[in-house]
C-alpha positions in Angstrom: -6.5 6.3 -0.8 -6.4 4.0 -3.3 -4.0 5.9 -5.3 -1.3 5.9 -2.9 1.6 3.7 -3.0 1.8 0.2 -1.0 5.0 -0.1 0.8 6.5 -3.0 2.6 8.5 -2.8 5.4 10.1 -5.2 8.2 9.5 -3.6 11.5 11.8 -3.3 14.7 10.9 -6.5 16.0 11.0 -8.3 12.3 7.4 -8.2 11.2 6.5 -7.6 8.0 4.2 -4.8 7.5 2.4 -3.6 4.7 0.7 -0.4 4.2 -0.2 2.9 1.9 2.4 5.6 2.5 0.6 8.8 3.6 3.9 10.5 4.5 7.6 10.2 4.3 10.6 12.3 5.6 14.2 11.8 5.6 13.7 10.2 9.1 10.1 8.7 9.1 7.7 6.8 7.0 4.0 6.9 7.9 1.7 4.0 6.8 -1.9 4.2 6.8 -3.8 1.3 7.6 -0.8 -1.2 8.1 -1.4 -4.8 8.2 1.0 -7.5 9.4 2.0 -10.4 7.0 2.7 -13.4 9.0 4.2 -16.4 7.3 4.3 -20.1 8.9 4.8 -23.5 7.7 1.8 -26.0 8.1 3.1 -28.9 10.3 0.9 -31.4 8.3 1.5 -30.4 4.7 4.7 -28.9 5.0 3.5 -25.7 2.7 3.8 -22.2 4.2 0.6 -20.5 5.5 0.4 -16.8 4.7 -1.9 -14.9 7.1 -2.6 -11.1 7.5 -4.1 -9.1 10.2 -4.3 -5.4 10.8 -1.6 -3.6 12.9 -4.7 -2.4 14.9 -8.1 -3.7 14.7 -10.8 -1.4 13.1 -13.2 -2.3 15.7 -10.9 -0.5 18.1 -10.9 2.7 16.4 -13.1 5.7 17.1 -12.4 7.4 13.5 -11.4 4.8 11.2 -9.9 7.3 8.9 -6.9 8.1 11.7 -4.8 5.0 11.3 -1.5 6.4 10.5 1.4 4.7 11.8 4.9 6.4 11.6 7.9 4.2 11.6 11.4 5.7 12.4 13.6 4.6 9.4 16.6 4.0 11.9 14.7 1.1 13.2 12.8 -0.4 10.2 14.1 -2.1 6.7 12.0 -0.7 3.7 11.6 -2.5 0.6 10.7 -1.7 -3.0 9.5 -5.5 -3.7 6.1 -5.2 -5.8 3.7 -7.2 -4.1 1.6 -10.3 -5.5 -2.0 -9.3 -6.5 -3.4 -11.9 -4.0 -1.7 -9.8 -1.0 -2.8 -6.6 -2.2 -6.2 -7.9 -2.5 -5.9 -9.5 1.1 -4.7 -6.1 2.4 -7.8 -4.1 0.5 -10.4 -6.7 2.1 -8.8 -6.3 5.7 -9.0 -2.3 5.6 -12.2 -2.1 3.2 -14.5 -5.1 4.7 -17.6 -5.3 2.5 -19.3 -8.9 3.7 -20.5 -10.9 0.6 -24.4 -10.4 0.1 -25.7 -13.7 0.4 -28.8 -14.5 -1.8 -31.5 -16.5 -0.4 -31.4 -20.0 -1.9 -34.3 -20.6 -4.1 -35.7 -23.9 -5.4 -35.0 -26.1 -2.5 -38.8 -26.4 -1.8 -38.4 -26.5 1.8 -39.2 -24.1 4.4 -36.4 -23.0 7.0 -36.7 -24.5 10.5 -38.4 -22.1 13.0 -36.7 -21.8 16.1 -39.1 -20.4 18.9 -37.1 -18.5 21.6 -40.1 -18.1 24.0 -43.0 -20.4 24.8 -46.4 -20.0 23.0 -48.3 -19.7 26.3 -49.9 -16.7 27.2 -48.6 -15.3 30.5 -51.6 -14.0 32.9 -52.4 -10.4 32.7 -51.4 -8.3 35.6 -54.2 -6.2 37.7 -53.5 -2.5 37.3 -55.4 -0.2 39.7 -56.7 3.2 38.6 
């Protein structure tokens, strides 16, 4: 899906939505894995905060390859803007989550703390009948 065009729309309740176009007709636009872009001011700094989250969380989907959403063109605004690479990167990270591989830290010379989940005391054996 990486070769599909990413489109930006504003849906019928005013949310900015970004997704890869999977189909388009005269009356509708279908986006694959749409993501909502939410912008709000930070009360402390006055700067804008940009958050993005999926239209529906992948954990809820049985088949992650079936996440197409069709929008009626009469109830959305479609844009031809080209998105900044940072937004596209956020979009890709949400839809293709690859957790970073954490390398074990070397050179500290300290052993990691062991957490005991159970007492080390042995439990008495149960008698069994034969």
